[in-house]
C-alpha positions in Angstrom: -53.3 -0.2 -80.3 -50.8 2.6 -80.2 -51.8 5.5 -78.0 -52.1 9.0 -79.6 -53.0 12.5 -78.3 -56.7 13.4 -77.8 -58.3 15.0 -80.7 -59.1 18.7 -80.2 -61.8 21.0 -81.5 -59.7 22.2 -84.5 -59.5 18.7 -86.1 -62.7 16.9 -85.7 -64.9 14.4 -87.5 -67.9 16.6 -86.8 -68.7 19.9 -85.0 -70.2 19.2 -81.6 -71.6 22.7 -81.4 -73.6 22.3 -84.6 -77.1 21.0 -85.3 -77.4 17.2 -85.5 -78.1 15.7 -88.9 -81.5 13.9 -89.2 -79.8 10.5 -89.9 -77.5 10.7 -86.9 -77.8 10.4 -83.2 -75.3 12.3 -81.1 -74.4 11.0 -77.6 -72.2 13.1 -75.4 -70.3 11.2 -72.7 -68.9 13.3 -69.8 -66.0 11.5 -68.2 -63.3 9.6 -70.0 -62.4 7.1 -67.2 -62.7 3.4 -67.8 -66.5 3.5 -67.9 -66.9 6.5 -70.2 -64.1 5.4 -72.5 -65.6 1.8 -72.7 -69.0 3.2 -73.5 -67.6 5.5 -76.2 -65.9 2.5 -77.9 -69.2 0.5 -77.9 -71.5 3.3 -79.1 -69.1 4.7 -81.8 -69.2 1.3 -83.5 -72.8 2.0 -84.4 -73.0 3.6 -87.9 -75.6 6.2 -87.0 -74.0 7.4 -83.8 -71.9 10.5 -83.3 -70.1 10.1 -80.1 -68.4 12.9 -78.1 -66.2 11.9 -75.2 -65.4 14.9 -73.1 -63.1 15.3 -70.0 -60.9 18.0 -68.6 -58.0 15.7 -69.7 -59.1 12.7 -71.7 -55.7 11.0 -71.9 -54.7 12.3 -68.4 -57.4 10.3 -66.6 -57.9 12.8 -63.7 -60.6 10.7 -62.1 -60.5 7.6 -60.0 -59.4 5.5 -63.0 -56.1 7.3 -62.9 -55.2 6.0 -59.4 -57.2 2.7 -59.4 -54.9 -0.1 -58.1 -56.7 -2.7 -60.2 -57.7 -5.5 -57.9 -60.5 -7.5 -59.5 -62.3 -10.0 -57.3 -65.3 -11.4 -59.2 -67.4 -12.8 -56.3 -69.7 -10.4 -54.4 -72.5 -11.1 -52.0 -74.7 -9.0 -54.4 -75.4 -11.2 -57.5 -75.6 -8.3 -59.9 -72.1 -7.2 -59.0 -70.8 -10.8 -59.5 -72.3 -10.9 -62.9 -71.0 -7.5 -63.9 -67.5 -8.5 -62.7 -67.6 -11.7 -64.7 -68.5 -9.8 -67.9 -65.9 -7.2 -67.2 -63.1 -9.7 -66.8 -64.1 -11.4 -70.0 -63.7 -8.0 -71.8 -60.5 -7.1 -70.1 -58.9 -10.4 -71.0 -59.6 -9.6 -74.6 -57.4 -6.5 -74.4 -53.7 -7.1 -74.7 -52.0 -6.3 -71.4 -55.4 -5.4 -70.0 -55.8 -8.1 -67.4 -53.4 -10.4 -65.5 -54.9 -13.6 -64.0 -52.8 -13.7 -60.9 -55.5 -15.1 -58.6 -56.9 -13.6 -55.4 -56.3 -14.7 -51.8 -58.4 -13.9 -48.8 -56.8 -14.5 -45.4 -58.5 -15.6 -42.2 -56.9 -14.4 -39.0 -59.3 -16.2 -36.7 -61.4 -19.4 -36.6 -64.5 -17.4 -37.1 -62.9 -15.7 -40.0 -62.1 -19.0 -41.6 -65.6 -20.2 -41.2 -66.8 -17.1 -42.9 -64.4 -17.7 -45.8 -65.6 -21.3 -46.1 -69.2 -20.1 -46.3 -68.1 -17.5 -48.9 -66.4 -20.2 -50.9 -69.6 -22.2 -51.1 -71.6 -19.2 -52.3 -68.9 -18.4 -54.9 -69.0 -21.9 -56.2 -72.8 -21.8 -56.3 -72.4 -18.7 -58.5 -70.2 -20.6 -60.9 -66.8 -19.3 -59.8 -63.8 -21.4 -58.9 -63.0 -21.0 -55.1 -60.7 -23.1 -53.0 -60.3 -23.1 -49.2 -56.6 -23.3 -48.3 -54.7 -24.5 -45.3 -52.3 -22.2 -43.6 -49.3 -23.8 -45.3 -50.8 -23.7 -48.8 -51.9 -20.1 -48.2 -48.4 -18.8 -47.3 -46.9 -20.8 -50.2 -48.9 -18.8 -52.7 -47.9 -15.3 -51.4 -45.0 -15.6 -48.9 -44.1 -11.9 -49.5 -47.5 -10.8 -48.2 -48.5 -13.4 -45.6 -46.9 -14.3 -42.3 -46.7 -17.9 -41.1 -48.2 -16.8 -37.8 -51.5 -15.3 -36.8 -53.5 -16.9 -39.6 -56.0 -19.8 -39.8 -56.2 -20.5 -43.5 -57.7 -18.8 -46.5 -59.6 -18.7 -49.7 -58.2 -18.7 -53.2 -60.0 -17.5 -56.4 -57.8 -18.8 -59.2 -59.5 -16.7 -62.0 -59.3 -13.4 -60.3 -56.6 -10.9 -61.1 -55.5 -7.4 -61.7 -56.7 -5.0 -64.3 -54.6 -2.2 -65.9 -57.4 0.4 -65.7 -55.4 3.2 -67.2 -54.3 1.1 -70.2 -57.8 -0.2 -70.7 -59.3 3.3 -70.7 -56.8 4.6 -73.2 -57.2 1.5 -75.4 -60.9 2.1 -75.5 -60.4 5.8 -76.3 -58.2 4.7 -79.3 -61.0 2.4 -80.5 -63.5 5.1 -80.2 -61.3 7.6 -82.1 -60.7 5.1 -84.9 -64.5 4.8 -85.2 -64.8 8.6 -85.6 -65.7 9.5 -82.1 -64.6 13.0 -81.0 -62.4 13.1 -77.9 -62.4 16.5 -76.4 -60.4 18.1 -73.6 -62.8 20.5 -71.9 -64.5 21.2 -68.5 -68.3 20.7 -68.4 -69.9 23.2 -65.9 -73.6 22.5 -66.4 -76.0 20.3 -68.3 -79.3 21.0 -70.0 -81.9 18.8 -71.7 -80.0 18.5 -75.0 -76.8 20.4 -74.4 -73.9 20.9 -72.0 -72.0 24.2 -71.3 -68.3 24.2 -71.1 -66.1 26.5 -68.9 -65.1 28.4 -72.0 -68.8 29.2 -72.7 -69.1 26.9 -75.6 -72.3 24.8 -75.8 -72.3 21.2 -77.1 -75.5 19.8 -78.4 -76.6 16.2 -78.2 -79.5 13.8 -78.4 -78.4 12.1 -75.2 -76.0 13.0 -72.4 -74.3 10.4 -70.2 -72.6 11.3 -67.0 -69.7 8.9 -66.3 -68.4 11.4 -63.8 -67.6 9.4 -60.6 -66.9 11.7 -57.7 -68.0 14.8 -59.5 -71.5 13.5 -60.4 -73.3 15.6 -57.8 -71.7 18.8 -59.0 -73.8 18.3 -62.2 -76.8 16.4 -60.7 -77.2 17.3 -57.0 -80.1 15.0 -56.3 -78.1 11.8 -56.7 -76.8 10.1 -53.5 -73.2 9.5 -54.7 -70.7 10.4 -52.0 -66.9 10.9 -52.6 -64.9 9.3 -49.9 -61.2 9.4 -48.9 -59.1 6.3 -49.1 -55.3 5.8 -48.4 -53.0 3.8 -50.6 -49.2 3.4 -50.4 -46.5 2.1 -52.7 -43.0 0.8 -52.1 -40.1 2.3 -54.1 -39.5 0.6 -57.4 -37.6 -2.6 -57.4 -36.6 -5.4 -59.8 -39.6 -7.4 -61.0 -40.1 -10.7 -59.2 -40.1 -14.0 -61.1 -43.6 -15.6 -61.5 -46.9 -14.2 -60.5 -48.1 -13.4 -57.0 -51.9 -13.3 -56.2 -53.2 -10.2 -54.7 -54.1 -10.6 -51.0 -57.0 -9.4 -48.9 -57.4 -9.5 -45.1 -61.2 -9.1 -44.8 -61.2 -9.0 -41.0 -58.7 -6.2 -41.0 -60.0 -4.3 -44.1 -56.6 -4.4 -45.7 -55.5 -5.4 -49.2 -52.0 -5.7 -50.9 -50.6 -6.6 -54.3 -47.6 -6.8 -56.4 -47.7 -4.1 -59.1 -44.8 -5.5 -61.1 -41.9 -3.2 -60.1 -43.4 -2.2 -56.7 -45.9 -3.3 -54.1 -49.1 -1.5 -53.0 -51.3 -1.6 -50.0 -54.6 0.0 -49.0 -56.8 0.0 -45.9 -60.5 0.6 -45.2 -59.9 0.2 -41.4 -60.9 3.8 -40.5 -64.0 5.8 -40.1 -65.4 6.9 -43.5 -64.4 10.4 -44.5 -66.9 12.1 -46.7 -65.3 14.7 -49.1 -67.8 17.5 -49.8 -68.4 18.5 -53.4 -67.0 21.9 -52.6 -63.7 20.4 -51.5 -63.2 18.5 -54.8 -60.4 19.6 -57.1 -59.6 18.9 -60.7 -58.3 15.4 -59.9 -59.5 12.4 -57.8 -56.7 12.9 -55.3 -57.6 14.4 -51.9 -55.7 16.0 -49.1 -53.7 13.5 -46.9 -55.3 12.8 -43.6 -52.8 12.5 -40.7 -55.0 9.7 -39.3 -54.1 7.5 -42.3 -50.6 7.0 -40.9 -51.6 5.0 -37.9 -54.2 3.1 -39.9 -51.6 2.1 -42.5 -48.9 1.3 -39.8 -51.4 -1.1 -38.2 -52.1 -2.7 -41.6 -48.4 -3.2 -42.3 -48.1 -5.3 -39.2 -50.0 -8.0 -41.1 -47.1 -8.4 -43.5 -43.8 -10.2 -43.1 -41.3 -7.7 -41.7 -39.0 -7.7 -44.8 -42.0 -6.6 -46.9 -43.5 -4.1 -44.4 -40.3 -2.2 -44.0 -40.3 -1.3 -47.7 -43.3 0.9 -47.2 -43.6 4.3 -45.8 -46.9 5.8 -44.4 -45.7 9.4 -44.6 -46.0 11.3 -47.9 -43.7 14.0 -46.6 -40.9 11.4 -46.5 -41.6 9.6 -49.8 -43.7 11.9 -51.8 -47.3 11.9 -52.9 -46.7 9.4 -55.6 -46.0 6.8 -53.0 -48.6 7.7 -50.3 -51.8 9.3 -51.4 -55.5 9.8 -50.7 -57.3 8.3 -53.7 -61.0 9.4 -53.8 -63.8 7.2 -55.0 -67.6 7.1 -54.7 -70.0 5.2 -52.6 -73.8 4.8 -52.7 -76.3 3.8 -50.0 -76.5 0.1 -51.1 -73.0 -0.4 -52.5 -74.2 -0.7 -56.1 -73.6 1.7 -59.1 -76.1 4.2 -60.3 -77.0 3.5 -63.9 -79.7 4.5 -66.3 -81.9 7.5 -67.4 -82.6 10.2 -64.8 -86.2 10.6 -64.0 -87.6 13.9 -65.2 -84.7 14.4 -67.6 -85.5 12.4 -70.7 -82.2 12.8 -72.4 -79.8 12.5 -69.4 -78.3 9.2 -68.3 -75.8 8.2 -65.5 -73.2 5.5 -65.1 -71.4 6.4 -61.9 -70.0 5.0 -58.7 -68.6 2.1 -60.7 -65.5 0.2 -59.7 -63.0 -1.0 -62.3 -64.2 -4.5 -61.3 -67.6 -3.8 -62.9 -66.8 -1.1 -65.4 -66.9 -2.9 -68.7 -70.0 -4.8 -67.8 -71.8 -1.6 -66.8 -70.7 0.2 -70.0 -72.1 -2.6 -72.1 -75.3 -2.7 -70.1 -75.9 1.0 -70.5 -74.9 0.9 -74.2 -77.6 -1.7 -74.7 -80.1 0.6 -73.1 -79.1 3.6 -75.2 -79.2 1.6 -78.4 -82.5 -0.1 -77.5 -80.8 -3.5 -77.6 -81.3 -4.6 -74.0 -81.7 -8.3 -73.7 -84.7 -9.7 -71.7 -82.3 -11.6 -69.5 -80.5 -8.4 -68.5 -83.4 -6.3 -67.5 -83.1 -7.4 -63.9 -79.6 -5.8 -63.7 -80.8 -2.5 -65.1 -83.6 -2.5 -62.5 -81.2 -3.2 -59.6 -78.9 -0.4 -60.7 -81.7 2.1 -61.5 -80.3 5.6 -60.9 -83.7 6.6 -59.5 -84.1 3.9 -56.9 -83.5 6.3 -54.0 -85.9 9.0 -55.1 -88.0 10.3 -52.2 -85.8 9.0 -49.4 -84.4 11.2 -46.7 -81.0 12.6 -47.7 -79.4 12.3 -44.2 -80.4 8.6 -44.1 -79.0 8.0 -47.5 -75.7 9.7 -46.6 -75.4 7.6 -43.5 -76.1 4.4 -45.4 -73.6 5.3 -48.1 -70.8 6.0 -45.7 -71.6 2.8 -43.8 -70.7 0.8 -47.0 -67.1 2.0 -46.9 -66.2 -0.4 -44.1 -68.1 -3.2 -45.8 -66.8 -2.6 -49.3 -67.3 -6.1 -50.5 -70.9 -6.2 -49.3 -70.2 -9.1 -46.8 -72.9 -7.7 -44.5 -75.6 -7.5 -47.2 -77.1 -10.9 -46.6 
């Protein structure tokens, strides 16, 4: 679908500041990233729904969706995340140019690492996913640009994993929502009430239900939720000619490093550093944080895993190559590594869908839409219970913060079982 500018308040299908007609239900979604935009597309298909999707820049995607590198590995030690990933991939594959099935590789650097991947392969197959343990030779043959022939023991290949174009998917879903008479509104939300939100220009938008798909900014509107923004370094090479064929994305689980071919450039990220919590007061209008000098040694170490001819194409210093090629991309973590989803206790009209990766975004959006529309299937109730936004109520904040930060270095929940 062709992209078009966000609708503004002077040309709208309805007035979001007006009273709601008796035969309509108005849902106001705050946050137009991949989750919020997907939810808007689903809800606006319902004939009695008036949907408002509001963000400081709907098309600009200032949140984590805007910098998401798009790696989608479907298997997770947490069954709820595996199921949500599977559903999300099904949705992304239905969107033209939304998902590329390149496959995913995980590399073992030690005998113990290889045994861990063999165990992981068995669990993935038990979950109904295709997973194949590879020899060193077979592993290198699949991604010679990202894997050295030395220092490895073998690996694991997920043939049906791939890369999602999160920015394209979000804008596509926005276009669907707009075509179904949803209102897409560029505005800053500064506070929420029981049936309204207040904007920075003092306007008040009224709604029957309010949904926060606000990622790293969630606690600026709902302070009681244990969602912590964290810093994360990612680097790109300069643009180059596109390679023939498809190269799987590659993860080095023992080193907390991942790398992929982005088409006309390569990208690499690392979790191999102490987690850095970014306070709400330090957040800006985008999900890009200040560069940490410590990232440079972390990334230099990560690059040693790659063949020299690939590694030398990267720079770890944004002062040399610019912030477009070396940046701190903020995202959210929770105490148990799972999203927060559902109605907020004590606020009957307020819902949350936050701390959600691209990997699980479409599945989470559909799950919450089913809750909002009273269409939740019996077989899906277990997922809603596991993701319940209120599951940490009453727990000590300092302990929750410590647990949340600890998930940063175990981002794929390998230590959960």
